[in-house]
LODRENBA-421341 format. One record per residue (C-alpha): residue in one letter; residue number from 1; x, y, z. Coordinates in Angstrom, 1 decimal. Example, Ala and Ser with C-alpha at 12.3 -4.5 7.8 and 13.67 -1.06 7.14 Angstrom:
% residues 2
 code pos     xx     yy     zz
    A   1   12.3   -4.5    7.8
    S   2   13.7   -1.1    7.1
***
This chain:
% residues 583
 code pos     xx     yy     zz
    M   1  -97.4 -131.5  -72.4
    V   2  -95.4 -128.5  -73.5
    A   3  -92.7 -129.0  -76.0
    P   4  -90.4 -126.6  -77.9
    G   5  -90.9 -126.1  -81.6
    G   6  -89.0 -129.3  -82.7
    G   7  -91.9 -131.6  -81.4
    G   8  -95.2 -132.3  -79.7
    G   9  -96.4 -133.3  -76.3
    G  10  -99.4 -135.2  -75.8
    G  11 -101.2 -137.9  -73.9
    G  12  -98.9 -141.0  -74.2
    G  13  -97.4 -142.8  -77.1
    G  14  -99.4 -145.2  -79.2
    P  15  -99.6 -146.3  -82.8
    A  16 -101.6 -143.0  -84.0
    R  17  -99.5 -140.5  -82.4
    W  18 -101.1 -137.1  -81.4
    P  19 -100.5 -134.3  -82.2
    S  20  -99.2 -135.4  -85.8
    E  21  -96.3 -133.4  -87.5
    E  22  -98.6 -132.0  -89.9
    E  23 -100.9 -130.4  -87.1
    L  24  -97.8 -129.1  -85.2
    D  25  -96.4 -127.2  -88.5
    I  26  -99.9 -125.8  -89.2
    V  27 -100.0 -124.3  -85.6
    R  28  -96.3 -123.2  -85.7
    K  29  -96.8 -121.4  -89.0
    K  30  -99.7 -119.6  -87.6
    V  31  -97.7 -118.5  -84.5
    V  32  -94.9 -117.2  -86.8
    E  33  -97.6 -115.2  -88.9
    I  34  -99.2 -113.6  -85.8
    S  35  -95.9 -112.8  -83.7
    G  36  -93.3 -112.5  -86.6
    R  37  -90.8 -114.7  -84.7
    D  38  -88.6 -117.5  -85.9
    E  39  -90.4 -121.0  -86.2
    R  40  -87.7 -122.4  -83.8
    E  41  -89.0 -120.1  -80.9
    V  42  -92.5 -121.6  -81.1
    R  43  -93.4 -123.8  -78.0
    V  44  -96.4 -126.0  -78.0
    A  45  -98.9 -127.2  -75.4
    A  46 -101.0 -130.2  -76.4
    C  47 -104.0 -131.2  -74.3
    P  48 -105.9 -134.1  -75.3
    Y  49 -109.8 -134.7  -75.0
    R  50 -111.1 -137.4  -72.6
    I  51 -113.7 -139.9  -72.4
    C  52 -115.4 -141.0  -69.0
    P  53 -116.6 -144.9  -69.5
    L  54 -117.9 -145.0  -66.0
    G  55 -118.4 -142.5  -63.3
    A  56 -120.3 -139.9  -65.1
    H  57 -121.6 -137.0  -63.0
    I  58 -120.2 -138.2  -59.8
    D  59 -116.8 -136.3  -59.3
    H  60 -118.4 -133.2  -57.8
    Q  61 -119.7 -135.5  -55.0
    G  62 -116.1 -137.0  -54.3
    G  63 -117.0 -140.2  -56.2
    I  64 -114.6 -142.6  -57.9
    V  65 -114.5 -142.1  -61.6
    T  66 -113.0 -143.5  -64.8
    A  67 -111.2 -141.8  -67.6
    M  68 -109.1 -142.2  -70.6
    T  69 -107.6 -139.6  -73.0
    I  70 -107.9 -139.9  -76.8
    N  71 -105.7 -139.1  -79.8
    Y  72 -107.7 -135.9  -80.5
    G  73 -107.4 -132.5  -78.6
    V  74 -106.3 -129.0  -78.5
    I  75 -103.1 -127.7  -79.4
    L  76 -101.7 -124.2  -78.4
    G  77  -98.7 -122.9  -80.0
    F  78  -97.3 -119.9  -78.4
    V  79  -94.1 -117.8  -77.9
    P  80  -93.6 -115.4  -74.8
    S  81  -94.4 -111.9  -75.4
    N  82  -92.1 -109.1  -74.8
    D  83  -94.2 -107.5  -72.0
    S  84  -97.3 -108.6  -70.2
    E  85  -99.7 -108.6  -73.1
    V  86 -101.6 -111.6  -74.2
    L  87 -102.5 -112.0  -77.7
    L  88 -104.4 -114.9  -79.1
    R  89 -106.1 -116.3  -82.3
    S  90 -108.3 -119.3  -82.8
    G  91 -108.6 -122.0  -85.4
    Q  92 -112.4 -122.3  -84.5
    F  93 -113.6 -118.7  -83.6
    E  94 -113.4 -115.3  -85.1
    G  95 -111.5 -112.4  -83.6
    V  96 -108.4 -111.7  -81.7
    I  97 -107.8 -111.6  -77.8
    R  98 -105.8 -109.0  -76.3
    F  99 -105.4 -108.2  -72.5
    R 100 -102.5 -108.0  -70.0
    V 101 -101.5 -110.5  -67.4
    D 102 -101.0 -107.8  -64.7
    D 103 -104.7 -106.8  -65.2
    L 104 -106.7 -108.0  -62.2
    Q 105 -109.4 -110.5  -63.5
    K 106 -112.8 -110.7  -61.9
    P 107 -115.1 -113.7  -62.1
    I 108 -117.8 -113.5  -64.6
    D 109 -121.2 -112.8  -63.2
    N 110 -123.3 -113.4  -66.2
    P 111 -123.0 -117.0  -67.9
    E 112 -124.1 -115.3  -71.3
    N 113 -120.7 -113.4  -71.4
    I 114 -118.8 -116.5  -71.6
    N 115 -116.9 -117.1  -74.7
    W 116 -113.6 -118.5  -75.9
    E 117 -111.6 -115.5  -74.5
    S 118 -113.0 -116.4  -71.1
    Y 119 -110.9 -119.4  -70.6
    A 120 -107.5 -117.5  -71.3
    R 121 -108.5 -114.7  -68.7
    G 122 -109.7 -117.6  -66.3
    A 123 -106.1 -119.1  -66.4
    V 124 -104.7 -115.8  -65.6
    Y 125 -107.3 -115.5  -62.9
    A 126 -106.5 -118.9  -61.2
    L 127 -102.9 -118.2  -61.3
    Q 128 -103.2 -114.8  -59.8
    N 129 -105.6 -116.0  -57.1
    S 130 -103.0 -118.7  -56.1
    G 131 -100.3 -116.3  -55.6
    Y 132  -98.2 -116.7  -58.7
    D 133  -96.4 -113.7  -60.0
    L 134  -97.2 -113.4  -63.7
    R 135  -95.0 -110.8  -65.6
    K 136  -95.0 -112.0  -69.1
    G 137  -97.8 -112.7  -71.4
    I 138  -98.1 -115.0  -74.5
    I 139  -98.6 -114.5  -78.2
    G 140 -100.4 -117.7  -79.7
    Y 141 -102.7 -119.7  -81.9
    I 142 -105.0 -122.3  -80.3
    S 143 -107.0 -125.0  -82.5
    G 144 -109.1 -128.1  -81.5
    V 145 -110.9 -130.5  -83.5
    K 146 -113.4 -128.8  -85.7
    G 147 -116.9 -129.9  -84.6
    L 148 -115.6 -131.5  -81.5
    D 149 -116.0 -128.5  -79.1
    S 150 -118.7 -128.7  -76.5
    S 151 -119.4 -132.3  -77.5
    G 152 -118.9 -133.8  -74.0
    L 153 -114.9 -134.5  -74.5
    S 154 -114.0 -131.8  -72.0
    S 155 -112.6 -129.5  -74.7
    S 156 -113.1 -126.6  -72.3
    A 157 -110.9 -128.3  -69.6
    A 158 -108.2 -129.0  -72.3
    V 159 -108.3 -125.3  -73.4
    G 160 -107.9 -124.1  -69.7
    I 161 -105.0 -126.5  -69.1
    A 162 -103.2 -125.5  -72.3
    Y 163 -103.4 -121.7  -71.2
    L 164 -102.1 -122.7  -67.8
    L 165  -99.2 -124.7  -69.1
    A 166  -98.3 -121.9  -71.7
    L 167  -98.4 -119.1  -69.0
    E 168  -96.4 -121.1  -66.6
    N 169  -93.9 -122.0  -69.1
    V 170  -93.2 -118.4  -70.1
    N 171  -93.0 -117.1  -66.4
    D 172  -90.8 -120.1  -65.5
    L 173  -93.2 -121.4  -63.0
    V 174  -92.8 -124.9  -61.8
    V 175  -96.3 -126.2  -61.2
    S 176  -97.3 -130.0  -60.4
    S 177  -99.9 -131.8  -62.1
    V 178 -102.1 -132.0  -59.0
    D 179 -101.6 -128.3  -58.5
    N 180 -102.5 -127.6  -62.1
    I 181 -105.8 -129.9  -61.7
    Q 182 -106.9 -127.6  -58.7
    L 183 -106.0 -124.5  -60.8
    D 184 -108.2 -125.5  -63.8
    K 185 -110.9 -126.4  -61.2
    S 186 -110.5 -122.7  -59.9
    I 187 -111.1 -121.6  -63.7
    E 188 -114.4 -123.5  -63.9
    N 189 -115.6 -123.1  -60.3
    K 190 -114.6 -119.6  -59.3
    Y 191 -114.2 -117.6  -62.6
    L 192 -116.7 -119.4  -65.1
    G 193 -119.2 -120.3  -62.0
    L 194 -119.6 -124.0  -63.1
    E 195 -119.9 -126.2  -59.9
    N 196 -118.1 -129.5  -61.5
    G 197 -115.5 -131.6  -60.2
    I 198 -111.8 -132.7  -61.0
    L 199 -112.5 -135.5  -63.5
    D 200 -111.7 -133.5  -66.6
    P 201 -108.3 -132.1  -65.8
    S 202 -107.5 -135.2  -63.8
    A 203 -108.0 -137.2  -67.0
    I 204 -106.0 -134.7  -69.2
    L 205 -103.0 -134.5  -66.9
    L 206 -102.8 -138.0  -65.3
    S 207 -103.9 -140.6  -67.9
    R 208 -101.3 -143.3  -69.2
    Y 209 -101.2 -145.1  -72.6
    G 210 -102.9 -148.5  -72.4
    Y 211 -104.5 -147.9  -68.8
    L 212 -107.8 -146.7  -67.6
    T 213 -107.5 -144.2  -64.9
    F 214 -109.5 -144.6  -61.8
    M 215 -109.7 -141.2  -60.0
    D 216 -110.7 -140.9  -56.3
    C 217 -112.3 -137.4  -56.4
    K 218 -112.4 -137.0  -52.7
    T 219 -108.7 -137.7  -52.0
    A 220 -107.5 -136.6  -55.5
    S 221 -105.6 -140.0  -55.8
    P 222 -105.4 -141.8  -59.0
    S 223 -104.8 -145.5  -59.7
    Y 224 -104.3 -147.2  -63.1
    V 225 -105.5 -150.5  -64.3
    Y 226 -104.1 -152.1  -67.6
    F 227 -106.5 -153.6  -70.0
    S 228 -106.5 -157.5  -69.2
    E 229 -103.8 -157.5  -66.5
    L 230 -103.7 -161.3  -67.2
    S 231 -102.3 -160.6  -70.6
    K 232 -100.4 -157.4  -70.1
    S 233  -97.0 -159.1  -70.6
    Q 234  -98.1 -160.7  -74.0
    Q 235  -99.5 -157.4  -75.4
    P 236  -97.3 -156.3  -78.3
    Q 237  -95.6 -152.9  -77.8
    G 238  -97.8 -150.1  -78.7
    H 239 -100.6 -152.1  -79.5
    L 240 -103.9 -152.7  -77.7
    P 241 -106.5 -155.5  -78.5
    F 242 -109.3 -153.0  -78.7
    K 243 -110.5 -149.7  -80.4
    I 244 -112.7 -146.9  -79.1
    L 245 -115.4 -145.8  -81.3
    L 246 -116.4 -142.3  -81.0
    A 247 -119.9 -141.4  -82.0
    F 248 -121.1 -137.9  -82.2
    S 249 -124.8 -137.3  -81.5
    G 250 -124.7 -133.8  -83.2
    L 251 -125.6 -132.3  -79.8
    Q 252 -123.3 -129.5  -78.5
    H 253 -123.5 -128.1  -75.0
    N 254 -122.0 -125.1  -73.3
    L 255 -122.2 -126.0  -69.7
    P 256 -121.3 -122.8  -68.1
    K 257 -124.2 -121.4  -70.0
    K 258 -126.7 -124.0  -68.8
    R 259 -128.1 -123.4  -65.3
    G 260 -129.5 -127.0  -65.0
    Y 261 -126.0 -128.4  -64.5
    N 262 -125.4 -126.3  -61.1
    T 263 -129.0 -127.1  -60.2
    R 264 -128.3 -130.7  -60.4
    V 265 -125.0 -130.4  -58.4
    F 266 -126.9 -128.3  -55.7
    E 267 -129.6 -131.1  -55.6
    C 268 -126.9 -133.7  -55.0
    K 269 -125.5 -131.8  -52.1
    E 270 -129.1 -131.4  -50.5
    A 271 -129.5 -135.2  -50.7
    A 272 -126.3 -135.6  -49.0
    R 273 -127.2 -132.8  -46.4
    A 274 -130.6 -134.7  -45.8
    L 275 -129.1 -138.2  -45.4
    L 276 -126.4 -137.0  -43.1
    H 277 -128.9 -135.2  -41.0
    A 278 -131.0 -138.3  -40.8
    S 279 -128.0 -140.3  -39.8
    G 280 -126.7 -138.0  -37.2
    C 281 -123.6 -136.9  -39.1
    E 282 -124.1 -133.3  -39.6
    E 283 -120.5 -132.2  -39.1
    A 284 -119.6 -133.9  -42.4
    S 285 -119.4 -131.9  -45.7
    N 286 -122.5 -132.2  -47.8
    I 287 -121.3 -134.6  -50.4
    L 288 -122.7 -138.1  -51.2
    R 289 -119.2 -139.6  -50.7
    N 290 -119.6 -138.9  -47.0
    V 291 -122.9 -140.9  -47.0
    D 292 -122.4 -144.6  -46.3
    S 293 -124.2 -146.8  -48.6
    V 294 -125.9 -148.5  -45.6
    V 295 -127.1 -145.2  -44.5
    Y 296 -128.5 -144.4  -47.9
    E 297 -130.4 -147.6  -48.2
    A 298 -131.8 -147.1  -44.8
    Q 299 -132.6 -143.4  -45.2
    K 300 -133.4 -142.8  -48.7
    C 301 -137.0 -142.8  -47.9
    V 302 -136.6 -139.2  -46.5
    L 303 -135.6 -137.8  -49.8
    E 304 -138.0 -136.1  -52.2
    E 305 -138.2 -137.4  -55.8
    N 306 -135.6 -135.2  -57.4
    L 307 -133.2 -135.6  -54.6
    S 308 -133.8 -139.3  -54.6
    R 309 -133.1 -139.7  -58.2
    R 310 -129.7 -137.8  -57.9
    A 311 -128.7 -140.0  -55.0
    E 312 -129.7 -143.2  -56.9
    H 313 -127.5 -142.2  -59.7
    Y 314 -124.5 -141.6  -57.5
    F 315 -124.8 -144.8  -55.5
    S 316 -125.5 -147.1  -58.4
    E 317 -122.7 -145.4  -60.6
    M 318 -120.2 -146.3  -57.8
    K 319 -121.1 -149.8  -57.8
    R 320 -120.8 -149.8  -61.6
    V 321 -117.3 -148.4  -61.3
    A 322 -116.3 -150.8  -58.9
    K 323 -117.6 -153.6  -61.2
    G 324 -116.2 -152.0  -64.3
    R 325 -112.5 -152.0  -62.7
    D 326 -112.7 -155.7  -62.2
    A 327 -114.3 -156.3  -65.8
    W 328 -111.6 -154.1  -67.4
    A 329 -108.7 -156.0  -65.6
    R 330 -110.0 -159.3  -67.0
    G 331 -110.2 -157.9  -70.3
    N 332 -114.2 -158.5  -70.4
    L 333 -115.2 -155.9  -72.9
    Q 334 -118.9 -157.5  -72.9
    E 335 -119.3 -156.9  -69.3
    L 336 -117.7 -153.5  -69.4
    G 337 -120.0 -152.4  -72.1
    Q 338 -123.1 -153.5  -70.3
    L 339 -122.0 -151.4  -67.4
    I 340 -121.4 -148.3  -69.7
    S 341 -125.0 -148.9  -71.2
    A 342 -126.5 -149.0  -67.7
    S 343 -124.5 -145.8  -66.7
    G 344 -126.0 -144.0  -69.9
    R 345 -129.4 -145.0  -68.8
    S 346 -128.9 -143.7  -65.2
    S 347 -127.5 -140.4  -66.4
    I 348 -130.6 -139.8  -68.5
    L 349 -133.3 -141.1  -66.2
    N 350 -131.7 -140.3  -62.7
    Y 351 -129.5 -137.4  -63.5
    E 352 -131.3 -135.8  -66.3
    C 353 -128.3 -134.8  -68.3
    V 354 -129.8 -135.2  -71.7
    E 355 -132.9 -133.6  -73.5
    I 356 -134.5 -136.6  -74.9
    Y 357 -136.5 -134.8  -77.5
    N 358 -134.1 -132.2  -79.3
    E 359 -134.7 -130.7  -82.6
    T 360 -130.8 -130.7  -83.4
    L 361 -130.7 -134.4  -82.7
    C 362 -133.8 -135.1  -84.6
    S 363 -132.4 -133.4  -87.6
    E 364 -129.5 -135.4  -87.6
    M 365 -131.4 -138.7  -87.3
    R 366 -133.5 -137.7  -90.2
    K 367 -130.5 -137.5  -92.3
    L 368 -130.1 -141.3  -91.4
    S 369 -133.8 -141.9  -92.3
    L 370 -134.4 -142.3  -88.6
    E 371 -137.2 -140.7  -86.6
    M 372 -137.4 -139.5  -82.8
    I 373 -140.9 -139.5  -81.2
    S 374 -141.6 -137.3  -78.2
    Q 375 -142.9 -140.1  -76.2
    G 376 -142.1 -143.7  -75.8
    T 377 -139.6 -146.0  -74.4
    L 378 -135.8 -145.0  -74.8
    N 379 -133.9 -148.3  -75.8
    H 380 -130.1 -148.5  -76.5
    I 381 -127.9 -150.3  -78.9
    S 382 -124.7 -152.0  -77.6
    V 383 -122.1 -152.8  -80.1
    E 384 -119.9 -155.8  -79.2
    P 385 -117.4 -158.1  -81.0
    T 386 -119.0 -161.3  -82.2
    L 387 -118.2 -164.7  -80.7
    H 388 -115.9 -165.3  -83.7
    D 389 -114.0 -162.2  -83.2
    Q 390 -113.6 -162.8  -79.6
    I 391 -112.1 -166.3  -80.3
    I 392 -109.7 -164.8  -82.7
    M 393 -108.7 -162.0  -80.3
    A 394 -108.2 -164.8  -77.4
    Q 395 -106.0 -166.8  -79.9
    L 396 -103.4 -163.8  -80.2
    H 397 -102.5 -164.0  -76.5
    D 398 -102.9 -167.9  -75.8
    E 399  -99.6 -169.8  -75.2
    G 400 -101.1 -173.1  -76.2
    V 401 -102.0 -171.6  -79.7
    K 402  -98.8 -170.1  -80.1
    I 403  -97.0 -173.6  -79.6
    I 404  -99.4 -175.4  -81.9
    K 405  -98.6 -172.7  -84.6
    Q 406  -94.7 -173.2  -83.8
    K 407  -95.0 -176.9  -84.2
    L 408  -97.2 -176.6  -87.5
    S 409  -94.6 -174.4  -88.9
    L 410  -91.8 -177.0  -88.2
    G 411  -94.1 -179.6  -90.1
    E 412  -94.5 -182.0  -87.2
    E 413  -96.5 -185.0  -88.2
    K 414  -98.5 -184.8  -84.9
    Y 415  -99.9 -181.5  -85.7
    K 416 -101.0 -182.0  -89.3
    C 417 -104.8 -182.1  -88.2
    F 418 -104.3 -178.2  -87.5
    R 419 -104.1 -175.4  -90.0
    Q 420 -103.8 -171.4  -90.3
    D 421 -105.7 -169.4  -92.6
    H 422 -104.7 -166.1  -94.4
    K 423 -105.5 -164.1  -91.3
    G 424 -103.2 -166.4  -89.0
    V 425 -106.5 -168.0  -87.2
    L 426 -105.9 -171.6  -86.2
    W 427 -108.3 -174.3  -87.2
    F 428 -108.5 -177.9  -86.3
    E 429 -109.6 -179.5  -89.5
    S 430 -112.6 -177.4  -90.4
    R 431 -113.3 -176.2  -86.7
    I 432 -112.0 -173.1  -85.2
    V 433 -109.7 -173.7  -82.0
    V 434 -110.8 -172.2  -78.9
    P 435 -108.0 -171.3  -76.6
    K 436 -108.0 -172.1  -72.9
    N 437 -110.0 -169.2  -71.7
    H 438 -112.6 -169.9  -69.2
    E 439 -114.9 -166.8  -69.8
    L 440 -114.9 -167.4  -73.5
    R 441 -115.8 -171.2  -73.2
    K 442 -118.4 -170.5  -70.7
    Q 443 -119.8 -168.0  -73.0
    I 444 -119.9 -170.7  -75.9
    L 445 -121.5 -173.2  -73.6
    D 446 -124.1 -170.9  -72.3
    E 447 -125.1 -170.0  -75.8
    A 448 -125.4 -173.6  -76.8
    H 449 -127.4 -174.5  -73.6
    L 450 -129.1 -171.6  -72.3
    S 451 -130.3 -169.6  -75.3
    K 452 -133.9 -169.4  -76.3
    F 453 -132.9 -171.5  -79.3
    S 454 -131.2 -174.3  -77.6
    I 455 -133.7 -175.6  -74.8
    H 456 -131.2 -177.2  -72.6
    P 457 -129.9 -180.2  -74.7
    G 458 -128.2 -183.0  -73.1
    G 459 -124.5 -183.7  -73.0
    N 460 -124.3 -185.9  -76.1
    K 461 -126.6 -183.6  -78.2
    M 462 -124.7 -180.5  -77.1
    Y 463 -121.4 -182.0  -78.0
    Q 464 -122.4 -183.0  -81.4
    D 465 -123.8 -179.6  -82.3
    L 466 -120.8 -177.6  -80.9
    R 467 -118.1 -180.1  -82.5
    Q 468 -119.3 -179.0  -85.9
    N 469 -117.7 -175.3  -85.2
    F 470 -115.4 -175.5  -82.4
    W 471 -112.7 -177.5  -80.9
    W 472 -110.7 -177.5  -77.8
    T 473 -108.9 -180.3  -75.8
    R 474 -111.2 -182.3  -73.3
    M 475 -114.2 -180.6  -74.9
    K 476 -116.7 -183.5  -74.6
    R 477 -115.6 -183.7  -70.7
    E 478 -116.3 -180.1  -70.2
    I 479 -119.7 -180.3  -71.8
    A 480 -120.7 -183.2  -69.6
    K 481 -119.6 -181.5  -66.6
    Y 482 -121.4 -178.3  -67.6
    V 483 -124.7 -180.1  -68.2
    S 484 -124.4 -182.0  -64.9
    E 485 -124.2 -178.8  -63.1
    C 486 -127.1 -177.2  -64.8
    D 487 -129.7 -176.6  -62.0
    T 488 -132.6 -176.4  -64.6
    C 489 -131.8 -179.7  -66.0
    Q 490 -131.4 -181.4  -62.7
    R 491 -134.5 -179.9  -61.4
    V 492 -136.8 -180.6  -64.5
    K 493 -135.5 -183.3  -66.8
    A 494 -136.9 -186.8  -66.1
    S 495 -134.4 -189.7  -65.2
    H 496 -134.4 -192.5  -67.7
    L 497 -133.2 -195.0  -65.0
    K 498 -135.4 -197.3  -63.1
    V 499 -136.9 -195.7  -60.1
    A 500 -134.8 -196.7  -57.0
    G 501 -136.5 -198.4  -54.1
    T 502 -136.4 -197.2  -50.3
    L 503 -133.0 -198.0  -48.3
    Q 504 -133.3 -201.4  -46.6
    P 505 -131.1 -202.3  -43.6
    L 506 -129.1 -205.4  -44.0
    P 507 -130.2 -208.4  -41.7
    I 508 -127.9 -209.1  -39.0
    P 509 -125.6 -212.5  -39.8
    S 510 -126.4 -215.4  -37.6
    W 511 -122.7 -217.0  -38.0
    K 512 -119.2 -215.9  -38.8
    W 513 -118.2 -215.8  -42.3
    E 514 -121.6 -216.7  -43.8
    D 515 -122.1 -213.2  -45.0
    I 516 -119.4 -210.9  -46.3
    S 517 -118.7 -207.8  -48.1
    M 518 -115.9 -206.9  -50.3
    D 519 -114.5 -203.8  -52.1
    F 520 -111.2 -202.4  -54.0
    I 521 -109.0 -199.7  -53.0
    V 522 -107.5 -198.5  -56.3
    G 523 -105.2 -195.8  -57.6
    L 524 -102.5 -196.6  -55.3
    P 525  -98.7 -196.6  -56.5
    S 526  -97.2 -199.8  -57.8
    T 527  -95.3 -202.0  -55.5
    A 528  -92.1 -203.8  -56.7
    Q 529  -94.4 -206.7  -57.6
    K 530  -96.5 -204.4  -59.7
    H 531  -99.5 -204.4  -57.3
    D 532 -101.6 -201.3  -57.6
    S 533 -104.8 -202.2  -55.6
    I 534 -105.9 -203.6  -52.4
    W 535 -108.8 -206.2  -52.3
    V 536 -110.8 -205.9  -49.0
    I 537 -112.8 -208.7  -47.7
    V 538 -114.9 -208.3  -44.3
    D 539 -117.0 -210.5  -42.3
    R 540 -120.1 -208.7  -41.7
    L 541 -120.6 -210.4  -38.2
    T 542 -117.3 -210.1  -36.6
    K 543 -115.9 -207.2  -38.7
    M 544 -112.7 -209.3  -39.2
    A 545 -111.1 -208.1  -42.5
    Y 546 -108.5 -209.5  -45.1
    F 547 -106.5 -207.3  -47.3
    F 548 -104.9 -208.8  -50.5
    L 549 -102.4 -207.0  -52.8
    V 550 -103.9 -207.3  -56.4
    H 551 -103.6 -205.6  -59.7
    T 552 -106.3 -203.8  -61.6
    T 553 -105.8 -206.1  -64.7
    Y 554 -106.6 -209.3  -62.8
    T 555 -109.5 -211.4  -64.2
    A 556 -112.5 -212.7  -62.4
    K 557 -110.9 -216.0  -62.6
    K 558 -107.8 -214.8  -60.9
    Y 559 -109.9 -213.2  -58.1
    A 560 -111.8 -216.5  -57.7
    E 561 -108.7 -218.3  -57.3
    I 562 -107.3 -216.0  -54.6
    Y 563 -110.5 -216.3  -52.6
    L 564 -110.6 -220.1  -52.6
    D 565 -107.0 -220.3  -51.7
    R 566 -107.2 -217.6  -48.7
    I 567 -110.9 -217.6  -47.5
    V 568 -112.7 -220.8  -48.7
    C 569 -110.0 -223.1  -47.3
    L 570 -110.4 -221.4  -43.7
    Y 571 -114.0 -220.5  -43.5
    G 572 -115.9 -222.5  -46.1
    V 573 -118.2 -221.0  -48.7
    P 574 -120.4 -218.0  -47.8
    K 575 -124.1 -217.6  -48.3
    T 576 -124.2 -214.0  -49.3
    I 577 -121.7 -211.6  -50.9
    I 578 -122.4 -207.9  -50.8
    S 579 -120.6 -205.4  -53.0
    D 580 -121.2 -202.1  -54.6
    R 581 -121.6 -201.7  -58.5
    G 582 -118.0 -200.9  -58.9
    T 583 -116.9 -204.3  -57.6
***
């Protein structure tokens, strides 16, 4: 993340590199202007902002959270000062910071005194408290993305880490990412007085391009899951089959200045203390991660309302993280989106992290001709790819589709019914080709059979409807199987067959070979004489049986000849012959 003047660092390589050369040039020129040094001496610390799809507000309780960095963030250009002085300017804030790294930094008592200077002093405080020897300061210029500070993307953590990296660099300190996570936590917890966890610095320092980071905040151990592990090897280098939409509400929060955040953290710990006490595990530290989910379900009745809601958010969010990991690995964005929506609702209703009625938000909404009312039901909007878009995306990674396209490009006669449009989408005549993707096909079948507009059609009707727009191999067979397994259809729909009678036992025969039964054993490997089936004839009285090698293509006349030659000549003509419908 720290690079010399010739290039930039940042959170992983992708198609949209960050920071860009243009952004780096601006920062380097500012540092040259402030310090009077040569541009080649300028060093850069680039720290990206982060998003947290799942696991919101549970890191301080030792929970498992998800995180991913984005291609926006904080850039700190700097050069070593000639002594212990720190001199800083900002692209977003007025004024100049001046202090010395050998001055003893003390925690801030009043949150109202926190400003952009506090994070630089906090970095010095964290390093001093951890025993690091600081002799040199920095001269630098720090810049973030205009409008995104205090917007929920952990810009404060990015700023804190940038200062840590710069100070470590000029003082020749070798500090691991794990230790820097704890140093940034010290800035927030001890210097600024904010009781947050390690989600933010972990995301900034440990994220990998293309992966969703899962951070166990109790053990401080990360794990990484690629988007759709099943198709990982098929992804083009540097390209991902999704994009992240970043929507800014217009609300900005400076958490260290808001007492409500620490209050909710305290309530989470109080909930943990009450649950541990009720279960007889008082020796464990008071975080909800130390409470077993079974204990929570059994003892949650002891919690007062506020504590109950905090605990409910924690335990429900842990379940969503586990489900989200599986959905992400399968590439199921729809399921992941539903989990993220549920997480947002829980944050509002159980963790109370958003003021529902806010003048700033109302002002932003009025610009869009929308209105927020002070009382009512809070709903949410989920933006998901259409079914058509999902099919196109799935085609990109399906081997069968790739083979058909290759054959089509070679002009093979067998594939003349297929065609590609100008976007490379594969069609069978006028129907889009649905790849061999179980989740996608099931979604299509569910839409055609279970939606409010379809009313459980039968197999033939459903096939005729779907074949107008979709095509895949053995489509009719899959539809028939799907309909036959529909529980509602089996329970409700009336049978059009004649009502079957009750089972009746067969009478015991009075003499041998007067009453016989017969059946076939089919699907066997062919013999040298081309026989592939066995005809079984059994006397119902003695259970004596004959087995004749036959072929499935034999006619009724051929079977009659065999029966006359082998059975009638020995035992005469039977009175009854019993067989099943197949025979």
